[in-house]
N, CA, C and O atoms as a GROMACS GRO file, in nm:
protein
  536
    1MET      N    1   4.109   4.501   1.385
    1MET     CA    2   3.990   4.532   1.326
    1MET      C    3   4.091   4.668   1.174
    1MET      O    4   4.185   4.741   1.206
    2THR      N    5   4.051   4.664   1.077
    2THR     CA    6   4.116   4.787   0.998
    2THR      C    7   4.002   4.850   0.966
    2THR      O    8   3.907   4.778   0.935
    3GLU      N    9   3.976   5.055   0.964
    3GLU     CA   10   3.921   5.065   0.946
    3GLU      C   11   3.948   5.234   0.971
    3GLU      O   12   4.040   5.289   1.032
    4GLY      N   13   3.824   5.297   0.893
    4GLY     CA   14   3.825   5.414   0.855
    4GLY      C   15   3.812   5.436   0.737
    4GLY      O   16   3.798   5.335   0.668
    5TRP      N   17   3.809   5.592   0.652
    5TRP     CA   18   3.761   5.619   0.572
    5TRP      C   19   3.799   5.600   0.447
    5TRP      O   20   3.913   5.572   0.412
    6LEU      N   21   3.650   5.624   0.336
    6LEU     CA   22   3.688   5.555   0.201
    6LEU      C   23   3.662   5.623   0.146
    6LEU      O   24   3.541   5.600   0.146
    7GLY      N   25   3.680   5.756   0.049
    7GLY     CA   26   3.659   5.881   0.057
    7GLY      C   27   3.494   5.946   0.109
    7GLY      O   28   3.508   6.051   0.171
    8ASP      N   29   3.340   5.900   0.093
    8ASP     CA   30   3.241   5.950   0.202
    8ASP      C   31   3.215   5.820   0.356
    8ASP      O   32   3.168   5.838   0.468
    9GLU      N   33   3.250   5.746   0.316
    9GLU     CA   34   3.263   5.592   0.396
    9GLU      C   35   3.302   5.582   0.494
    9GLU      O   36   3.410   5.639   0.512
   10TYR      N   37   3.254   5.522   0.591
   10TYR     CA   38   3.331   5.462   0.668
   10TYR      C   39   3.311   5.356   0.676
   10TYR      O   40   3.202   5.300   0.686
   11LEU      N   41   3.455   5.291   0.670
   11LEU     CA   42   3.515   5.147   0.678
   11LEU      C   43   3.533   5.079   0.796
   11LEU      O   44   3.619   5.110   0.879
   12MET      N   45   3.476   5.011   0.805
   12MET     CA   46   3.562   4.842   0.931
   12MET      C   47   3.513   4.702   0.885
   12MET      O   48   3.405   4.643   0.888
   13LEU      N   49   3.665   4.666   0.831
   13LEU     CA   50   3.658   4.505   0.824
   13LEU      C   51   3.744   4.482   0.950
   13LEU      O   52   3.845   4.543   0.986
   14LEU      N   53   3.681   4.385   1.005
   14LEU     CA   54   3.688   4.241   1.053
   14LEU      C   55   3.837   4.140   1.014
   14LEU      O   56   3.876   4.135   0.897
   15SER      N   57   3.893   4.081   1.101
   15SER     CA   58   4.006   3.996   1.081
   15SER      C   59   3.921   3.908   1.103
   15SER      O   60   3.813   3.933   1.155
   16GLU      N   61   3.968   3.757   1.054
   16GLU     CA   62   3.878   3.679   1.106
   16GLU      C   63   3.845   3.618   1.210
   16GLU      O   64   3.737   3.560   1.217
   17ASP      N   65   3.940   3.621   1.319
   17ASP     CA   66   3.864   3.617   1.499
   17ASP      C   67   3.752   3.699   1.466
   17ASP      O   68   3.658   3.642   1.412
   18GLU      N   69   3.743   3.827   1.489
   18GLU     CA   70   3.640   3.897   1.470
   18GLU      C   71   3.518   3.871   1.449
   18GLU      O   72   3.413   3.885   1.512
   19SER      N   73   3.557   3.816   1.316
   19SER     CA   74   3.420   3.836   1.204
   19SER      C   75   3.391   3.735   1.301
   19SER      O   76   3.325   3.767   1.400
   20ALA      N   77   3.442   3.587   1.284
   20ALA     CA   78   3.390   3.472   1.398
   20ALA      C   79   3.316   3.522   1.525
   20ALA      O   80   3.211   3.461   1.545
   21SER      N   81   3.349   3.635   1.632
   21SER     CA   82   3.351   3.677   1.753
   21SER      C   83   3.218   3.703   1.737
   21SER      O   84   3.121   3.630   1.759
   22TYR      N   85   3.224   3.816   1.697
   22TYR     CA   86   3.020   3.943   1.637
   22TYR      C   87   2.990   3.841   1.539
   22TYR      O   88   2.923   3.915   1.467
   23SER      N   89   2.987   3.740   1.485
   23SER     CA   90   2.945   3.673   1.452
   23SER      C   91   2.781   3.551   1.506
   23SER      O   92   2.663   3.517   1.493
   24ALA      N   93   2.932   3.536   1.578
   24ALA     CA   94   2.840   3.453   1.700
   24ALA      C   95   2.735   3.492   1.788
   24ALA      O   96   2.638   3.425   1.824
   25ARG      N   97   2.771   3.627   1.822
   25ARG     CA   98   2.719   3.708   1.916
   25ARG      C   99   2.608   3.794   1.854
   25ARG      O  100   2.540   3.889   1.892
   26CYS      N  101   2.612   3.765   1.808
   26CYS     CA  102   2.498   3.826   1.672
   26CYS      C  103   2.448   3.685   1.581
   26CYS      O  104   2.401   3.703   1.469
   27GLU      N  105   2.451   3.647   1.597
   27GLU     CA  106   2.337   3.508   1.572
   27GLU      C  107   2.343   3.522   1.402
   27GLU      O  108   2.237   3.516   1.341
   28PHE      N  109   2.480   3.544   1.322
   28PHE     CA  110   2.472   3.669   1.227
   28PHE      C  111   2.426   3.464   1.106
   28PHE      O  112   2.328   3.466   1.031
   29GLU      N  113   2.509   3.337   1.116
   29GLU     CA  114   2.444   3.258   1.066
   29GLU      C  115   2.282   3.238   1.018
   29GLU      O  116   2.230   3.218   0.908
   30SER      N  117   2.215   3.258   1.201
   30SER     CA  118   2.075   3.191   1.140
   30SER      C  119   1.999   3.328   1.045
   30SER      O  120   1.923   3.306   0.951
   31LEU      N  121   2.047   3.502   1.103
   31LEU     CA  122   2.074   3.650   1.021
   31LEU      C  123   2.000   3.614   0.833
   31LEU      O  124   1.898   3.651   0.774
   32LEU      N  125   2.151   3.502   0.788
   32LEU     CA  126   2.232   3.538   0.685
   32LEU      C  127   2.274   3.395   0.632
   32LEU      O  128   2.362   3.378   0.548
   33PRO      N  129   2.226   3.330   0.670
   33PRO     CA  130   2.255   3.161   0.608
   33PRO      C  131   2.362   3.181   0.539
   33PRO      O  132   2.354   3.283   0.470
   34GLY      N  133   2.527   3.084   0.525
   34GLY     CA  134   2.586   3.102   0.429
   34GLY      C  135   2.622   3.199   0.368
   34GLY      O  136   2.631   3.203   0.245
   35TYR      N  137   2.658   3.339   0.481
   35TYR     CA  138   2.749   3.441   0.401
   35TYR      C  139   2.795   3.469   0.522
   35TYR      O  140   2.736   3.466   0.629
   36THR      N  141   3.003   3.523   0.475
   36THR     CA  142   3.071   3.529   0.595
   36THR      C  143   3.063   3.701   0.595
   36THR      O  144   3.063   3.780   0.501
   37LEU      N  145   3.055   3.721   0.733
   37LEU     CA  146   3.062   3.869   0.743
   37LEU      C  147   3.204   3.973   0.768
   37LEU      O  148   3.260   3.996   0.876
   38ILE      N  149   3.240   4.027   0.628
   38ILE     CA  150   3.403   4.066   0.681
   38ILE      C  151   3.444   4.231   0.720
   38ILE      O  152   3.563   4.260   0.726
   39GLY      N  153   3.315   4.356   0.752
   39GLY     CA  154   3.331   4.452   0.814
   39GLY      C  155   3.174   4.517   0.789
   39GLY      O  156   3.068   4.461   0.763
   40PHE      N  157   3.202   4.631   0.805
   40PHE     CA  158   3.080   4.729   0.779
   40PHE      C  159   3.122   4.850   0.712
   40PHE      O  160   3.229   4.908   0.688
   41ARG      N  161   3.017   4.865   0.693
   41ARG     CA  162   2.965   4.970   0.510
   41ARG      C  163   2.901   5.107   0.604
   41ARG      O  164   2.790   5.110   0.657
   42SER      N  165   3.000   5.210   0.609
   42SER     CA  166   2.876   5.323   0.705
   42SER      C  167   2.848   5.298   0.838
   42SER      O  168   2.846   5.408   0.894
   43TRP      N  169   2.828   5.220   0.906
   43TRP     CA  170   2.784   5.154   0.991
   43TRP      C  171   2.672   5.106   0.970
   43TRP      O  172   2.640   4.997   1.017
   44ASP      N  173   2.591   5.178   0.898
   44ASP     CA  174   2.435   5.092   0.921
   44ASP      C  175   2.475   4.915   0.788
   44ASP      O  176   2.409   4.813   0.768
   45ASP      N  177   2.591   4.955   0.738
   45ASP     CA  178   2.505   4.788   0.673
   45ASP      C  179   2.658   4.685   0.688
   45ASP      O  180   2.768   4.740   0.689
   46PHE      N  181   2.646   4.580   0.695
   46PHE     CA  182   2.745   4.488   0.666
   46PHE      C  183   2.731   4.469   0.573
   46PHE      O  184   2.637   4.465   0.494
   47ILE      N  185   2.914   4.441   0.574
   47ILE     CA  186   2.970   4.363   0.458
   47ILE      C  187   3.018   4.264   0.419
   47ILE      O  188   3.125   4.244   0.476
   48VAL      N  189   2.986   4.171   0.333
   48VAL     CA  190   2.952   3.987   0.359
   48VAL      C  191   2.993   4.010   0.169
   48VAL      O  192   2.978   4.083   0.071
   49ILE      N  193   3.071   3.852   0.234
   49ILE     CA  194   3.070   3.763   0.116
   49ILE      C  195   2.977   3.703   0.063
   49ILE      O  196   2.930   3.634   0.154
   50GLY      N  197   2.917   3.685  -0.032
   50GLY     CA  198   2.815   3.621  -0.005
   50GLY      C  199   2.840   3.438  -0.065
   50GLY      O  200   2.955   3.411  -0.100
   51LYS      N  201   2.743   3.332  -0.074
   51LYS     CA  202   2.699   3.228  -0.087
   51LYS      C  203   2.764   3.196  -0.258
   51LYS      O  204   2.840   3.102  -0.283
   52ASP      N  205   2.718   3.288  -0.351
   52ASP     CA  206   2.861   3.293  -0.482
   52ASP      C  207   2.981   3.361  -0.523
   52ASP      O  208   3.029   3.400  -0.630
   53GLY      N  209   3.033   3.365  -0.330
   53GLY     CA  210   3.184   3.446  -0.361
   53GLY      C  211   3.154   3.639  -0.350
   53GLY      O  212   3.224   3.737  -0.323
   54GLY      N  213   3.029   3.619  -0.381
   54GLY     CA  214   3.012   3.776  -0.462
   54GLY      C  215   3.090   3.871  -0.340
   54GLY      O  216   3.158   3.812  -0.256
   55ILE      N  217   3.078   4.004  -0.337
   55ILE     CA  218   3.159   4.111  -0.199
   55ILE      C  219   2.961   4.209  -0.244
   55ILE      O  220   2.914   4.247  -0.351
   56TYR      N  221   2.912   4.211  -0.120
   56TYR     CA  222   2.797   4.262  -0.071
   56TYR      C  223   2.828   4.301   0.045
   56TYR      O  224   2.912   4.258   0.123
   57SER      N  225   2.707   4.442   0.057
   57SER     CA  226   2.607   4.529   0.136
   57SER      C  227   2.528   4.489   0.173
   57SER      O  228   2.481   4.389   0.120
   58LEU      N  229   2.452   4.565   0.324
   58LEU     CA  230   2.329   4.500   0.338
   58LEU      C  231   2.319   4.535   0.466
   58LEU      O  232   2.413   4.512   0.542
   59PRO      N  233   2.186   4.607   0.516
   59PRO     CA  234   2.135   4.709   0.588
   59PRO      C  235   2.162   4.565   0.698
   59PRO      O  236   2.130   4.447   0.681
   60THR      N  237   2.241   4.637   0.823
   60THR     CA  238   2.247   4.522   0.958
   60THR      C  239   2.130   4.523   0.994
   60THR      O  240   2.106   4.404   1.018
   61ILE      N  241   1.974   4.624   1.029
   61ILE     CA  242   1.880   4.607   1.078
   61ILE      C  243   1.700   4.637   0.898
   61ILE      O  244   1.666   4.740   0.840
   62PRO      N  245   1.663   4.534   0.888
   62PRO     CA  246   1.711   4.435   0.912
   62PRO      C  247   1.809   4.384   0.834
   62PRO      O  248   1.868   4.458   0.755
   63ALA      N  249   1.838   4.251   0.847
   63ALA     CA  250   1.932   4.204   0.781
   63ALA      C  251   1.905   4.032   0.657
   63ALA      O  252   1.940   3.914   0.658
   64LEU      N  253   1.813   4.136   0.556
   64LEU     CA  254   1.786   4.061   0.470
   64LEU      C  255   1.814   4.052   0.393
   64LEU      O  256   1.803   4.156   0.328
   65GLU      N  257   1.887   3.911   0.304
   65GLU     CA  258   1.938   3.890   0.133
   65GLU      C  259   1.908   3.920   0.010
   65GLU      O  260   1.983   3.938  -0.086
   66SER      N  261   1.754   3.924   0.020
   66SER     CA  262   1.692   4.071  -0.094
   66SER      C  263   1.753   4.199  -0.080
   66SER      O  264   1.762   4.274  -0.177
   67ASP      N  265   1.789   4.225   0.014
   67ASP     CA  266   1.855   4.347   0.051
   67ASP      C  267   2.012   4.387  -0.015
   67ASP      O  268   2.051   4.502  -0.030
   68ARG      N  269   2.089   4.266  -0.049
   68ARG     CA  270   2.164   4.307  -0.076
   68ARG      C  271   2.235   4.406  -0.207
   68ARG      O  272   2.141   4.440  -0.279
   69VAL      N  273   2.327   4.444  -0.244
   69VAL     CA  274   2.362   4.553  -0.348
   69VAL      C  275   2.507   4.522  -0.333
   69VAL      O  276   2.567   4.498  -0.229
   70GLY      N  277   2.551   4.526  -0.450
   70GLY     CA  278   2.727   4.460  -0.466
   70GLY      C  279   2.748   4.541  -0.415
   70GLY      O  280   2.666   4.623  -0.373
   71PHE      N  281   2.926   4.543  -0.397
   71PHE     CA  282   3.032   4.659  -0.313
   71PHE      C  283   3.106   4.567  -0.352
   71PHE      O  284   3.088   4.446  -0.347
   72SER      N  285   3.270   4.676  -0.429
   72SER     CA  286   3.341   4.646  -0.433
   72SER      C  287   3.507   4.688  -0.336
   72SER      O  288   3.519   4.807  -0.306
   73LEU      N  289   3.602   4.609  -0.302
   73LEU     CA  290   3.726   4.689  -0.181
   73LEU      C  291   3.810   4.658  -0.286
   73LEU      O  292   3.831   4.550  -0.340
   74PRO      N  293   3.876   4.818  -0.317
   74PRO     CA  294   3.986   4.895  -0.431
   74PRO      C  295   4.066   4.819  -0.391
   74PRO      O  296   4.135   4.841  -0.291
   75SER      N  297   4.071   4.706  -0.467
   75SER     CA  298   4.240   4.675  -0.468
   75SER      C  299   4.362   4.804  -0.380
   75SER      O  300   4.348   4.926  -0.388
   76GLY      N  301   4.458   4.741  -0.312
   76GLY     CA  302   4.537   4.822  -0.271
   76GLY      C  303   4.482   4.926  -0.133
   76GLY      O  304   4.564   5.011  -0.098
   77LEU      N  305   4.338   4.920  -0.049
   77LEU     CA  306   4.305   4.956  -0.026
   77LEU      C  307   4.362   5.070   0.077
   77LEU      O  308   4.480   5.047   0.106
   78ALA      N  309   4.320   5.163   0.126
   78ALA     CA  310   4.416   5.279   0.181
   78ALA      C  311   4.290   5.363   0.256
   78ALA      O  312   4.226   5.453   0.201
   79LEU      N  313   4.271   5.321   0.378
   79LEU     CA  314   4.207   5.318   0.487
   79LEU      C  315   4.244   5.482   0.522
   79LEU      O  316   4.358   5.507   0.479
   80ARG      N  317   4.165   5.629   0.602
   80ARG     CA  318   4.192   5.712   0.625
   80ARG      C  319   4.173   5.707   0.794
   80ARG      O  320   4.069   5.764   0.826
   81LEU      N  321   4.241   5.658   0.900
   81LEU     CA  322   4.202   5.611   1.006
   81LEU      C  323   4.128   5.767   1.036
   81LEU      O  324   4.178   5.869   0.989
   82ASP      N  325   4.004   5.768   1.118
   82ASP     CA  326   3.984   5.898   1.278
   82ASP      C  327   3.972   5.839   1.373
   82ASP      O  328   3.923   5.726   1.376
   83THR      N  329   4.027   5.924   1.504
   83THR     CA  330   4.052   5.896   1.634
   83THR      C  331   3.902   5.867   1.656
   83THR      O  332   3.851   5.774   1.719
   84ARG      N  333   3.845   5.966   1.592
   84ARG     CA  334   3.646   5.939   1.731
   84ARG      C  335   3.592   5.855   1.713
   84ARG      O  336   3.522   5.784   1.786
   85PHE      N  337   3.644   5.849   1.499
   85PHE     CA  338   3.566   5.650   1.529
   85PHE      C  339   3.624   5.508   1.596
   85PHE      O  340   3.553   5.411   1.622
   86VAL      N  341   3.742   5.515   1.615
   86VAL     CA  342   3.794   5.369   1.625
   86VAL      C  343   3.718   5.300   1.717
   86VAL      O  344   3.672   5.375   1.804
   87GLY      N  345   3.690   5.189   1.728
   87GLY     CA  346   3.602   5.103   1.728
   87GLY      C  347   3.477   5.090   1.798
   87GLY      O  348   3.414   5.010   1.867
   88LYS      N  349   3.471   5.194   1.755
   88LYS     CA  350   3.273   5.226   1.795
   88LYS      C  351   3.202   5.188   1.647
   88LYS      O  352   3.240   5.162   1.533
   89ILE      N  353   3.093   5.200   1.709
   89ILE     CA  354   2.957   5.190   1.589
   89ILE      C  355   2.843   5.268   1.597
   89ILE      O  356   2.745   5.245   1.668
   90LYS      N  357   2.863   5.388   1.501
   90LYS     CA  358   2.724   5.454   1.482
   90LYS      C  359   2.557   5.411   1.523
   90LYS      O  360   2.511   5.365   1.418
   91TRP      N  361   2.485   5.408   1.594
   91TRP     CA  362   2.336   5.318   1.624
   91TRP      C  363   2.192   5.421   1.607
   91TRP      O  364   2.152   5.508   1.685
   92TYR      N  365   2.173   5.407   1.566
   92TYR     CA  366   1.984   5.482   1.600
   92TYR      C  367   1.963   5.368   1.705
   92TYR      O  368   2.003   5.251   1.708
   93VAL      N  369   1.868   5.459   1.810
   93VAL     CA  370   1.851   5.376   1.914
   93VAL      C  371   1.739   5.313   1.864
   93VAL      O  372   1.740   5.193   1.838
   94LYS      N  373   1.623   5.397   1.845
   94LYS     CA  374   1.488   5.343   1.771
   94LYS      C  375   1.554   5.268   1.598
   94LYS      O  376   1.550   5.369   1.528
   95PRO      N  377   1.595   5.180   1.526
   95PRO     CA  378   1.618   5.190   1.434
   95PRO      C  379   1.536   5.220   1.271
   95PRO      O  380   1.457   5.149   1.208
   96LEU      N  381   1.568   5.295   1.253
   96LEU     CA  382   1.509   5.351   1.160
   96LEU      C  383   1.330   5.256   1.040
   96LEU      O  384   1.228   5.316   1.007
   97CYS      N  385   1.366   5.089   1.008
   97CYS     CA  386   1.267   5.018   0.982
   97CYS      C  387   1.200   4.980   1.117
   97CYS      O  388   1.149   4.869   1.135
   98PHE      N  389   1.205   5.117   1.248
   98PHE     CA  390   0.986   5.105   1.308
   98PHE      C  391   1.022   5.265   1.314
   98PHE      O  392   1.005   5.325   1.420
   99GLY      N  393   1.059   5.315   1.229
   99GLY     CA  394   1.014   5.432   1.265
   99GLY      C  395   1.120   5.563   1.339
   99GLY      O  396   1.075   5.671   1.378
  100GLY      N  397   1.258   5.525   1.346
  100GLY     CA  398   1.311   5.659   1.393
  100GLY      C  399   1.384   5.725   1.286
  100GLY      O  400   1.387   5.700   1.165
  101GLU      N  401   1.452   5.825   1.366
  101GLU     CA  402   1.461   5.909   1.275
  101GLU      C  403   1.680   5.956   1.224
  101GLU      O  404   1.781   5.970   1.293
  102VAL      N  405   1.660   5.960   1.121
  102VAL     CA  406   1.786   5.966   1.093
  102VAL      C  407   1.872   6.083   1.169
  102VAL      O  408   1.980   6.108   1.222
  103ASP      N  409   1.716   6.150   1.130
  103ASP     CA  410   1.808   6.371   1.168
  103ASP      C  411   1.807   6.392   1.362
  103ASP      O  412   1.878   6.475   1.418
  104ASP      N  413   1.739   6.325   1.414
  104ASP     CA  414   1.710   6.352   1.553
  104ASP      C  415   1.840   6.245   1.647
  104ASP      O  416   1.862   6.130   1.686
  105LYS      N  417   1.915   6.427   1.644
  105LYS     CA  418   2.032   6.356   1.725
  105LYS      C  419   2.000   6.293   1.869
  105LYS      O  420   2.104   6.283   1.934
  106ARG      N  421   1.936   6.268   1.908
  106ARG     CA  422   1.842   6.161   2.058
  106ARG      C  423   1.858   6.067   2.004
  106ARG      O  424   1.924   5.997   2.081
  107ASN      N  425   1.827   5.981   1.856
  107ASN     CA  426   1.821   5.903   1.834
  107ASN      C  427   1.933   5.824   1.782
  107ASN      O  428   1.911   5.710   1.740
  108VAL      N  429   2.109   5.896   1.780
  108VAL     CA  430   2.171   5.844   1.820
  108VAL      C  431   2.294   5.807   1.896
  108VAL      O  432   2.323   5.890   1.982
  109THR      N  433   2.343   5.743   1.890
  109THR     CA  434   2.441   5.698   2.006
  109THR      C  435   2.562   5.598   1.942
  109THR      O  436   2.550   5.551   1.830
  110TRP      N  437   2.626   5.584   1.989
  110TRP     CA  438   2.780   5.474   1.948
  110TRP      C  439   2.793   5.368   2.010
  110TRP      O  440   2.694   5.341   2.078
  111LEU      N  441   2.888   5.284   2.016
  111LEU     CA  442   2.827   5.144   2.043
  111LEU      C  443   3.012   5.102   2.048
  111LEU      O  444   3.114   5.147   1.995
  112GLN      N  445   2.986   5.019   2.122
  112GLN     CA  446   3.129   4.895   2.118
  112GLN      C  447   3.075   4.794   2.032
  112GLN      O  448   2.952   4.796   2.023
  113LEU      N  449   3.174   4.654   1.925
  113LEU     CA  450   3.100   4.531   1.868
  113LEU      C  451   3.033   4.431   1.959
  113LEU      O  452   2.942   4.356   1.921
  114ASP      N  453   3.073   4.433   2.055
  114ASP     CA  454   2.962   4.365   2.158
  114ASP      C  455   2.822   4.378   2.188
  114ASP      O  456   2.741   4.288   2.207
  115GLU      N  457   2.797   4.557   2.189
  115GLU     CA  458   2.755   4.608   2.203
  115GLU      C  459   2.602   4.577   2.110
  115GLU      O  460   2.482   4.559   2.134
  116HIS      N  461   2.720   4.588   1.961
  116HIS     CA  462   2.615   4.619   1.828
  116HIS      C  463   2.597   4.474   1.809
  116HIS      O  464   2.514   4.448   1.722
  117ALA      N  465   2.638   4.399   1.852
  117ALA     CA  466   2.626   4.249   1.820
  117ALA      C  467   2.528   4.169   1.888
  117ALA      O  468   2.490   4.065   1.833
  118GLN      N  469   2.481   4.203   2.001
  118GLN     CA  470   2.354   4.204   2.064
  118GLN      C  471   2.226   4.253   2.074
  118GLN      O  472   2.121   4.229   2.134
  119LEU      N  473   2.284   4.349   1.973
  119LEU     CA  474   2.134   4.506   1.954
  119LEU      C  475   2.067   4.459   1.824
  119LEU      O  476   1.946   4.454   1.805
  120VAL      N  477   2.182   4.419   1.722
  120VAL     CA  478   2.087   4.359   1.575
  120VAL      C  479   2.089   4.215   1.585
  120VAL      O  480   2.051   4.171   1.476
  121ALA      N  481   2.130   4.074   1.705
  121ALA     CA  482   2.072   4.030   1.704
  121ALA      C  483   1.916   4.087   1.744
  121ALA      O  484   1.822   4.090   1.665
  122TRP      N  485   1.914   4.109   1.817
  122TRP     CA  486   1.741   4.093   1.946
  122TRP      C  487   1.663   4.192   1.829
  122TRP      O  488   1.557   4.131   1.812
  123TRP      N  489   1.660   4.290   1.757
  123TRP     CA  490   1.611   4.389   1.623
  123TRP      C  491   1.574   4.337   1.524
  123TRP      O  492   1.483   4.380   1.454
  124ASN      N  493   1.650   4.216   1.500
  124ASN     CA  494   1.667   4.118   1.414
  124ASN      C  495   1.554   4.053   1.398
  124ASN      O  496   1.484   4.031   1.299
  125GLU      N  497   1.540   4.008   1.585
  125GLU     CA  498   1.398   3.894   1.646
  125GLU      C  499   1.293   3.991   1.611
  125GLU      O  500   1.187   3.947   1.565
  126GLN      N  501   1.309   4.105   1.626
  126GLN     CA  502   1.164   4.154   1.675
  126GLN      C  503   1.090   4.214   1.550
  126GLN      O  504   0.969   4.228   1.531
  127TYR      N  505   1.225   4.253   1.449
  127TYR     CA  506   1.152   4.254   1.290
  127TYR      C  507   1.110   4.114   1.261
  127TYR      O  508   1.000   4.100   1.207
  128ARG      N  509   1.143   4.065   1.274
  128ARG     CA  510   1.101   3.879   1.218
  128ARG      C  511   0.938   3.847   1.265
  128ARG      O  512   0.836   3.790   1.228
  129ASN      N  513   0.994   3.927   1.377
  129ASN     CA  514   0.822   3.899   1.432
  129ASN      C  515   0.716   3.956   1.438
  129ASN      O  516   0.614   3.912   1.490
  130ALA      N  517   0.735   4.095   1.367
  130ALA     CA  518   0.671   4.165   1.339
  130ALA      C  519   0.636   4.134   1.217
  130ALA      O  520   0.521   4.156   1.179
  131VAL      N  521   0.721   4.084   1.142
  131VAL     CA  522   0.675   4.058   0.968
  131VAL      C  523   0.529   3.914   1.024
  131VAL      O  524   0.408   3.895   1.030
  132ALA      N  525   0.664   3.850   1.051
  132ALA     CA  526   0.490   3.698   1.118
  132ALA      C  527   0.427   3.690   1.151
  132ALA      O  528   0.363   3.585   1.151
  133GLY      N  529   0.382   3.832   1.226
  133GLY     CA  530   0.282   3.848   1.260
  133GLY      C  531   0.171   3.931   1.208
  133GLY      O  532   0.062   3.945   1.262
  134GLN      N  533   0.217   3.995   1.072
  134GLN     CA  534   0.128   4.047   1.001
  134GLN      C  535   0.023   3.938   0.878
  134GLN      O  536  -0.065   3.991   0.809
   0.00000   0.00000   0.00000
């Protein structure tokens, strides 16, 4: 994994093996069929390659194709490593789309990738169930 600050955004870019492993654990293909996960943007968003070959970012919860926005990785990407965050992903205990507060320090924890993948899968399932039940 390559990670660090790019300006005021923290990026985590996954190797092919890391992407495949994470994608399997979070059931990525069922979340975003035809997309390839390449990393994370400021912890809250996936960085993906779309069906059309474009690079996009979109929220991890809910992971909806309709929320994608174009994203470009600069050539000669030089990330500033921050040892406080290596291998960690910021997580809202109660996701924002479920009413969690971004400024509530009790709503933030730090996870390893495997924990993050499990929660991404679970919360996206909860979101889909909630939308289906409306």
